C-alpha positions in Angstrom: -19.8 -2.8 4.7 -16.7 -2.9 3.0 -15.1 0.2 1.1 -16.0 0.4 -2.5 -12.9 -0.7 -4.3 -11.2 1.9 -6.9 -10.6 1.0 -10.8 -6.9 0.9 -11.2 -5.6 2.5 -14.7 -2.6 4.5 -16.3 -2.9 8.0 -16.0 -4.2 9.8 -19.3 -3.4 13.6 -20.6 -7.3 14.0 -19.4 -6.2 13.6 -15.8 -3.6 16.3 -16.1 -6.0 18.8 -13.8 -7.1 16.4 -11.0 -3.5 15.5 -10.7 -2.2 18.9 -10.6 -5.1 19.7 -7.3 -3.7 15.7 -6.3 0.3 16.9 -6.6 -0.9 20.0 -4.1 -3.1 18.2 -1.8 0.7 16.3 -0.3 2.6 20.0 -0.5 4.0 19.8 -4.2 2.1 22.7 -5.9 1.9 22.3 -9.8 0.0 23.4 -12.5 -2.4 22.1 -14.8 0.1 22.5 -17.6 3.2 21.8 -15.8 1.4 18.5 -15.0 0.3 17.7 -18.6 3.9 18.2 -19.8 5.4 16.0 -17.4 2.8 13.5 -17.8 3.4 13.2 -21.8 7.0 13.1 -21.0 6.6 10.3 -18.3 4.1 8.5 -20.9 6.8 7.8 -23.8 9.3 6.1 -21.0 8.8 2.5 -20.8 10.5 2.8 -17.4 8.1 4.4 -15.1 4.4 3.9 -14.8 2.3 6.3 -13.8 -1.2 5.3 -11.8 -4.7 6.4 -11.1 -6.8 5.1 -8.5 -10.9 6.1 -9.6 -14.5 5.8 -7.8 -17.2 6.4 -9.6 -15.3 7.6 -12.5 -13.6 10.5 -10.2 -9.9 10.3 -10.0 -9.0 10.0 -6.1 -5.2 9.3 -6.4 -2.3 8.2 -8.0 0.8 6.5 -7.8 4.2 7.3 -10.0 6.8 4.1 -10.3 10.2 3.7 -11.9 12.9 1.5 -12.8 16.2 3.3 -10.3 19.2 1.7 -11.1 22.5 3.1 -9.1 25.7 1.7 -8.7 25.1 1.4 -4.5 22.4 -0.9 -4.9 21.8 -2.1 -7.8 18.3 -2.0 -10.0 15.1 -2.3 -8.0 12.0 -0.6 -8.9 11.1 2.9 -6.8 7.7 5.0 -5.9 8.5 8.4 -7.1 4.9 9.5 -5.3 2.0 8.6 -4.3 -1.3 10.5 -3.0 -4.5 9.9 -2.5 -7.3 13.0 -1.9 -7.5 14.5 1.3 -11.5 12.9 1.0 -11.0 9.8 0.6 -7.9 8.6 2.9 -7.7 5.9 5.0 -10.4 3.8 2.7 -7.8 1.7 1.3 -7.4 3.8 -2.0 -3.4 3.8 -1.0 -2.7 0.2 -0.4 -4.3 -1.0 -3.7 -1.8 1.9 -6.1 1.0 0.2 -3.8 -0.1 -3.2 -5.2 -0.3 -2.2 -8.5 2.8 -0.4 -8.2 4.2 -3.7 -6.7 3.0 -6.1 -9.8 4.3 -3.1 -12.1 7.6 -3.7 -10.8 7.7 -7.5 -10.6 6.4 -7.6 -14.2 9.2 -5.7 -14.7 10.9 -8.1 -13.3 12.7 -5.9 -10.3 13.8 -7.4 -7.4 12.4 -4.6 -4.3 10.4 -1.3 -4.2 12.1 1.1 -3.0 10.1 3.9 -1.2 11.2 7.3 0.0 9.1 9.3 2.5 9.8 12.3 4.1 11.1 11.7 7.9 8.4 14.6 9.4 5.1 12.0 7.9 4.8 9.7 11.0 1.4 8.5 9.8 2.9 7.5 6.2 5.2 5.8 8.2 3.1 3.3 9.2 1.2 3.2 6.2 4.7 1.6 4.9 5.2 -0.6 7.7 1.6 -2.3 7.4 2.2 -3.0 4.4 5.3 -5.0 4.7 7.7 -2.2 4.4 10.9 -1.8 6.7 12.3 1.3 7.0 16.7 1.2 5.5 17.5 4.2 6.0 17.0 7.6 6.7 18.4 10.6 5.2 18.6 14.4 4.6 17.9 15.6 0.7 19.6 18.9 -0.2 19.2 20.5 -3.3 20.6 23.8 -5.3 18.5 25.4 -7.8 19.5 27.5 -10.7 
C-alpha cells in the first residue's frame, strides 16, 4: 500500500502554532508568537515562500525556499528550512516538499537550489543525495549575537 501523498499549500497565519512545534522538533525552538511574526514578514516578500504539507487536514511538515544572490555564486534558490513531523518521517513527505520547493525555484527562473545541512545530520545527507543533490562543500558557521 502506497503512503498517502500530502497536500501542499502555502503556509497560512493559522499554521503558526504547528510550525513552531515542528521547528522545535528539529532543534530550533521558537514560540508561536515568534513564528507568527516571521511568517507575516515572509508572506509580505515575493522572494520567499513557506509551504506546508498536510495529511488529513493536519500540518505534518513545512519547507521554506527563497532567492539568494551572492557575488561568489550568483542568483539561485536556497532551501531555507525543511522539517517533517517525527511521527511522519520516512513516508515521502520531505521529498514532496523538496519537489515543490524546486518547482517554485524553477518558476522563478532560478538555475539551482542550494541546501545547507548540519554536518552531524548524516541521515539528512543521505536523504538529499537520494533526491539527486551533490555535496558542494562543508563549512563551519560562526555567529555573534548582540
